[in-house]
N, C-alpha and C positions, 0 to 999 in steps of 0.2 A: 118562020122563026126556027133557028137551029136547035135541034133536040140534044139534050145531054145524053151521055152513054147510059145513064140510069133508065132513060126512056126508050132508047133504041135496042137495048139488050145485047149490045156488042161487048162480049166479055173482055177481049183484049184491050179494046178502047177504054173500057171502064177501069181496068187496072192502071193503064197509063194515066188516065184522067185523075184518078184518086191519088196516084203517086205524086203527080206534080202539084195537086192541091195540098197534099201533106208537105211537100218540099217548100212551097211558098209560105204555108202557115208556120213552118219551123224556122224560117230565116230570121225573123226579128229576135229570136232568143239567142242567136249567135253573138249578139252584142254583149251578152253575159257569159256565154260559154267560153269565149276567147280569153277575156281577162281572168276568169276563174281557172282556166287551164294554165295560164301564165303564173298565177299565184301558186298553184300546186307545184309547178316545176321549180319556182324560186324557193319555196319552203322545203322541198325535197333536197335541193342543192345545199341550202343552209344547214339542213340536218345531217349532212355528210353523205347523202346518197350520190353515187356517180350517175352518169347519164343513162347507162344501161339499167341500173336498178330503178331509177325514177320512171323510165319508160315501161319497164316490166310491170311495175305496180300500176301505172296508169292504164296499160292495155288489159292486164288480167283482171283488175278490179273494176275499172270503168265507173268509178263512183267518187266524185270529188269530195263530198262532205265527209264520208267515212275514211277516205284516204288521208285527208288533212288531219282528221281526228287521230288516226292511228299514228301518223308521223309526230304529232304534238306529244302524244303519250309516250312514244318511244324516246323522244328527246328528254322526257322527264324521268326516264328510267323506270317506267311503270312495269309491273309484272306482265308477262305475255298474255296471261288469261284475261287480265283487265283490258289490255289492248284489243284482244279478239272480241270480248264481250261488248265493249263500247262500240267498236266498229260495226258489229252485227246489229246492235240496237239502233244505231244511226240508220242502218240500211233496212231496218224492219219494214219501213214503209213500202219497200219494193215488193214484199210479199203481199201486202194489201193491194198494191197496184195490180199485181198479177191476178189475184182473186177477182178483182173487179173486171179485168179484161177477159178472163177465161170464158165467160159465157159467149163472147163474141168471136173468139179466134180458136177455141179449143178443138174445133173440127179440122183445123188446117194441118198441113203436113208437119211431122215431128221436127224436121230440120228447120222449118220456118219458125215454128214456135220456140225452138231452142235459140235461134238467132235473135228473135224478138226479146227473149228473156235476157240474153247477153247485152243487147242494145238498150235495155230499159233505162231511161233517164226521165227526170221529172216532167219536162215539158212534152216528151213523147206520150206519156200517160195522159197528161192534162188535156192535150189537144185531141188525142185519139178517142178518149172516152166521150168527149163532147160530140165528135163526129159519129161515133158508133150509135150513140143514143138518138142522134138526129136522123140516122139512116139504119135502123135496126135490122131491116130486111136485106141489106146489101150483102152480096156474096162474101164469104170469108176471105177469098183471094183479094177482093177489092179492099177489105178492111186491113189486111196485112200490107197491101200496097200503100195505103195511106200512112200507116205506121212507119214503113221503111222510108217513105218520102220525107217524113218529119226528121228522121235521124240521118238522112243521106249526107247532109252537109255538116251537121252538128258534131257527129262522132269523129270524122277525119279532122275537123278543126280543133277538136279537143286534143287529139294526139299531137298535132302540129304545135299548138299553143303550149302544151306540156313540155315538148322537146325544146322549144325556144326558151321557156322559163328555166328549164334545167341547165341549158347552155349558158345563159347570162347570169344565173345564180344571184348572188348578192349585189351584182351591178345594177339590178333593177331598182330604181328609186322608190322608196316607201311612199313618197308623196303621190304616187299614182292611185293609191287607195284601191288596189285590186281586190282586197278582201271584201270590199263592200259590194262587188259585183254579184257574188253568190247570194248575199242577203237580198239584194234587189230582185234577183230572179225568183227566189223562193216566195217572196212577198207578192210579187206580181202574178205568180201562178196560183197561189192558194188563198190569198186574202179574199178574192171574190166568192170563194166557196164556203167561207165561214158565215153561214146563214143559219138562223135558228138559235134559240137560247142554249141548248146543250153544247153546240159547237163553240159558242162564244164563251160559255163557262169553262169548257175544257181548255180553250186557248188562254184565257186569263189566269187560270190556276197554274197552267204549265209555265207561262212566262213569269208570273210572280214567283213561283217556286224556284225557277232557274236563277233568278236574281238573288233570292234569299239564301239559296244553297250553293252559291258560287264559291264559297270557302272550302267546300269538300274537294279533296285532291282527286286528280285524274279525271276531272270533269264528270264525276259520278253524280253530282247534283243535278245535271241535266237529265240523266236517266230517271232519277227519283222523281223529279218534277214532272217529267212526261208521264210517268205512271200515275201520279196524283191527278194530272189533267185528264187522262182517260177515265179514271175512276169517277172523278167529279162529273164529267160529261155523261157517263153512263147512269149515274145516280139521278142527274137532272132529267135525263130522257125518261127514265123509269117513273119519276115523280110526275112528269107531265102526262104520261100515258095513264097512270092511275087516276090523276085528276080528271082527265078526259073521260075515262070509263065511268067514274063516279057521277059526272055531270050528265051522262047519257042514261044512267040507270033510273 
């Protein structure tokens, strides 16, 4: 029986093995990355961005959801601080992703950790954290190799899709439903992780609040609803812990 690099202890082979494992794991998500990138390019072109501006935003920010939010708010003539605040709030999850991954990769070289931070996308985190928790004792270089494998195809495809979308602009038919691709990707990534009453409560409060507060300008209702969701989830978790402590007393 052929032994895996984890068993043989061959460091170079292990890095290659984990990289290609990550590459294969990330491939299915490109079915959402490509249309989402096309959508960003189209929206940027419709908002008056030229190709250089659209690509600069795509490359520098590398965050579809916050970029789309920022463009929408700019077209609504929202104040700059509202645009920045909302985009930062949308991307706040990246800070939580980083905190979750830090125990696994914080001992890696600074430049690799910086590159991983720049390349942070939702499915890279979702796939990597599952791999890391399954192999907690794997070398940090192997863990980083898996992470880089996940994004190896996704990030270049994002750039290309954004470029194509910006070039075709309004010629892209709305019937393609490109905006739905991002929703599908987010749901497929995080719906399985919504387990336990506190998370369910947080999700329900946030979704309900977003619908009820949709009338608030500049999409600020989403931020308010998300805050309510986090508070509700924390209160529910605290109540469950107190109930459990009381039952054990």
